[in-house]
N, C-alpha and C positions, 0 to 999 in steps of 0.2 A: 690760806682756800687759795688765793691767787696764786701757789706756785702749782696746786694741784690743777688750776684749771688754765693754768700758759701749759701744762704737760698733755691738760688733755688737748688742749689745740693745738700744738705740734704734733699731736700723735696724727690726730683726723688730717692735717697736712699732709703730714709724712704718706699717710696712710690713701690719701686721693694721687699726690703726686706719683705715689709707687702702681696705681692702679688706674692711673687714668687713660690710658688704652681703652681696659677694661668698658671704664665708665661710659666712654664716646663712642666704642661699638654698641653697650645698652645701648646710649638713646638714639644711637643712628638703629637700631633694630623696632625701637618702641615707633618713632617716627615712621620707621617702614611700616608695621603694621597699622595705622594707623592710616599710611598712603593705599595701601593694598586694602586696606577694608574699605577708602573711597571706590578706588579702582572698581573690586568687581561687585558693589553696589551700584554704581555705574552704568557698568557693561551690565549686571543684569537687568536694570530696570529700561536699557536702551531694548534689549532683546527684548522684554517683556511685552513694553508698549510696541513695538509693531508685532508682536502675534497676537494681543486682545485685539488686534483692527479684524482682525478676522469675524469677529461675532462676540456678540453681550455675553455668551457663555464661554467660551474661550477665556474673554478679559478674570468674568470670575475666577473662573480656573488658576488663571494664572498670580492673580492674586493673592490666592487660596495657599497656591504651592511654595509660592515667592515669598511671603512671609513665613513662613518655614526653613527653606530651604539659606535664607540669612540669617532668622537665626543659629541652625548648626554650623553656615560655614564664619558664621564670625567667631562661635563656641570654637573651631580648630584652628584658626589663626591666631588669638589667642592664647591657645595649648601650644601651638608650635612655636610662636613667640616667649612663651614662657622657658617652655627648654633650652630657647639657645641664651635667653638671658643666664640660666642656670648652668649653662657651660659656659659661659664668659666667669660668672663666680667662682669657679674651679668646683663645682659640685657635680661629683657623674652622675651622670645622666640616664646610664645603662640600667642601675640595679632599679634607677623609680622604674622604668618604662616595663622591666623584667615583674617588677612589684603588683605595677599601674595590671599587667599583663593578666596574673594570677589571681588579683581582686576582682578583675573584669569576669574572669571564668568561673570564680565562687559563687559573685552575683548572676551570673548568667542562670548557673544550675538551683541560684536557689531565689530567683525572681522569672521564671519562665511566662508566668501569665504579663511582667512588664513585657520581655522583651517580645512576647507574642504582639500584642499592644504596639509597637513599635512599628514590625513590622508589616503588620495590617494596616498602620495606619500609614504608613507609606507609599502601600498600593492600593489603599483609598483616593490618596491624594494623589498622585499621578497618572492615575487611572478618571480623575477628574467624578468620580462617585459621588462626591458630599465635596460642598460649596459652601461660602458663608454667604447669606442672603436668600437660600435655598430653603422649602419647610421638605422635612421628608420625614419618615418611619423607619428608624431605627431601634435596635436593641427595646425592642417592644416599648417603645415611646413616640411620638412624632410632634415635630413644631420645625421654629423657624432656626438654622443652624445657626448660633453669633458665632461662632467661636473653632476652630477646630485646628488642631497639633496633632506631632506623630502619636501620642498618646491616645486622647481622649476627644471626642465632640461636645460642644455643648450647645443645648437643646433650650428655646423657649417654647410651652406651648401656650395657646391660647388663652390660656384663664392668669399667662406673667409664671406658671413656675419654671423656674432654671432646673436642666435634664443632663447630668454630666455622665456620660457614656463611653466607657473603654474601650477602644475599639476591637478588644478580644472577644467583647461580649454583640459583636453584632454578625451576624450572619446573613441576614441580608436584608437592601438596602432599599427603599422606597421612595423612589424621586418624586418629586410629587411640580418641582418647578422647574426642568430641566428641559432645554431648549423651546419648549412649549406646555402648552396645559390645554385640560377639554373639560370645558361645563357640561356636562352630563344629566337632564333635568327628568325625572320619570311626573306622568301626568297621570292622573285616575281620573274616568270620567263611568258615570251611569250606563247599563250595557243597555238602556233606550236609547240613548243618542247616535244620530247619524255620525259613524267613525271615517268618513269621506268629508262632513262638514267639521269635523274635529281638526283632521291634517290641518284642513285647510287654514281654521284658525290661528293655530300653533306656529304654522309658515308663516301668514302671514304679520303674524305677533315678532317672529324671531326676526324678518324682516325689519320692522321697524325698527327694533333691538337695532340692527346689523347699520344701520345709517342714521342713529343717534350719533350725532358730533359728539357726547359724553364714550361712547365706546366703537366710532368706527374705528379705530387706528386699534384700540385694546381686542377686536377680535378679529382673524388675520385673514379669515375663508369662511366660502357661505355656508349657514346654518344647515344642518341635514334633521332633518325630520322621518321619522324610521316605522311611525306608523305603529299597527297596534303591535305590542310586544311582547306584552303575556295577557290569560286570561286570571285577572283575578277572583278571588272568593265574592267580590261586592264591586267589581268595577273593572273596565278594559285601562289596561293600562300600555301609554304611550309612551314614547321615549325621543326625547330633543337632545343634538347634541352641537355644540359647540366651539370650533378654533381658537382657543386664545394666544394674547401672551401670558408666559408663566408670572403665576401666583394673581392673573385675572379671573379667575374662572368662576371666584366667589360672590366675589361685585356682583357678575355675571347673569350665575343664576339667581341670586335672590332679588332682583331686577328683575329678571323675565320669570319667577315665580307670579310678584306684584303686578306685571304688567295681563300672566294670565287669568290669576284670578280675575281683576277686571272688566275685563272679555268675555270670560265665561260666565258672570252675572248679567252681564250686557246681553248675552246670546240665551239668556236662560237654560245655559248649558250644565248639567249637575256634576258637582266632583262629589262623587258620594261618601258616604259613612260604614262602617262596619255595620250588617244587619243579618237576619236570617231568616230563612223561609222556611216553614213548614209544611214539608212534604207530606198528601196521604196516599200516595199510591198511582195518581190521575194518570188517567191513558193519553193520547195521541187524539181525540174527542173531548179533552177537559174532564172528563166520567171518575169517581173517584167511588168507592162504595163509602157505605152511607159511617156518620160517625156520633157516637155519645156519648154525651158530655155526663158524669157523674158528680155533682155536688158533696161533701159529705161535714160532718161536723165533729170532733173529737169533744173527750170532755171536756178539756180548757178554754172553749167555744174558737178553736182555731180552723178555719175550715181549710179543706185541701179540693184538687180538682180531678178525676180520671178523665179519660180519653181512652177514649175504644172505638174500635170497628170491629162490624158487625163480619161472620166469617158465613 
């Protein structure tokens, strides 16, 4: 046993002595990879920080792209380092590279959707269509972007459900929080109300909301009241719009609706509910043909009403 241990130790010492130059170069390669990774990360972070000073939107886009690119660069650096180490150990890397190329070609043909995910994801990231922290609608789902990679985007909706969407399934992206947002509120009133009075009330309440310290920084432009937007079946439809910071539109719209409800109650302005009016053919003088009401009862004791006009 001692002889075998001594033989193994001697063999190991001989191997280390014979391979010492290669081992030293491998250690230098590993240290160089760590240093290169730190340098790339430092330079990338410095460039990203300088570019992110332009705007909040630029900062979000750069943070999203930076995380993905750093991961890709780390993989590329260590793949290069692995090939250098294999070369130092005397392992021929040419056949391996060729085999990897053939395997990559086969995978490319067999996983076209994966390749499409990656290519589409690259352009989505570079163009800044989606960023972490945005609220978007993509792939038929809507929610807050929690993470994004070259292959998938992860959304969490209002109910807390998480949706993982491959980039290849995204044909249209609706970003509700890029650069700025708008809160658009539709307000209905009864036809009997004075439209000019309603517009005055809406503008006053919108101005009060803009002047509120809790919202003055979140509403970035003067509110707009567009007057009568449409004639509904039971109401006059007015539209009000606020220009807000990203993601603030929903809170502002909710608060404005509360203020409008309270003000309308105070001003006795009716917010109507759907109702129907029976039209009997009145003319401009408000005259209509006579109406006859016929009440009948069937064998089961149920009554019916028949309304007829005299010809």
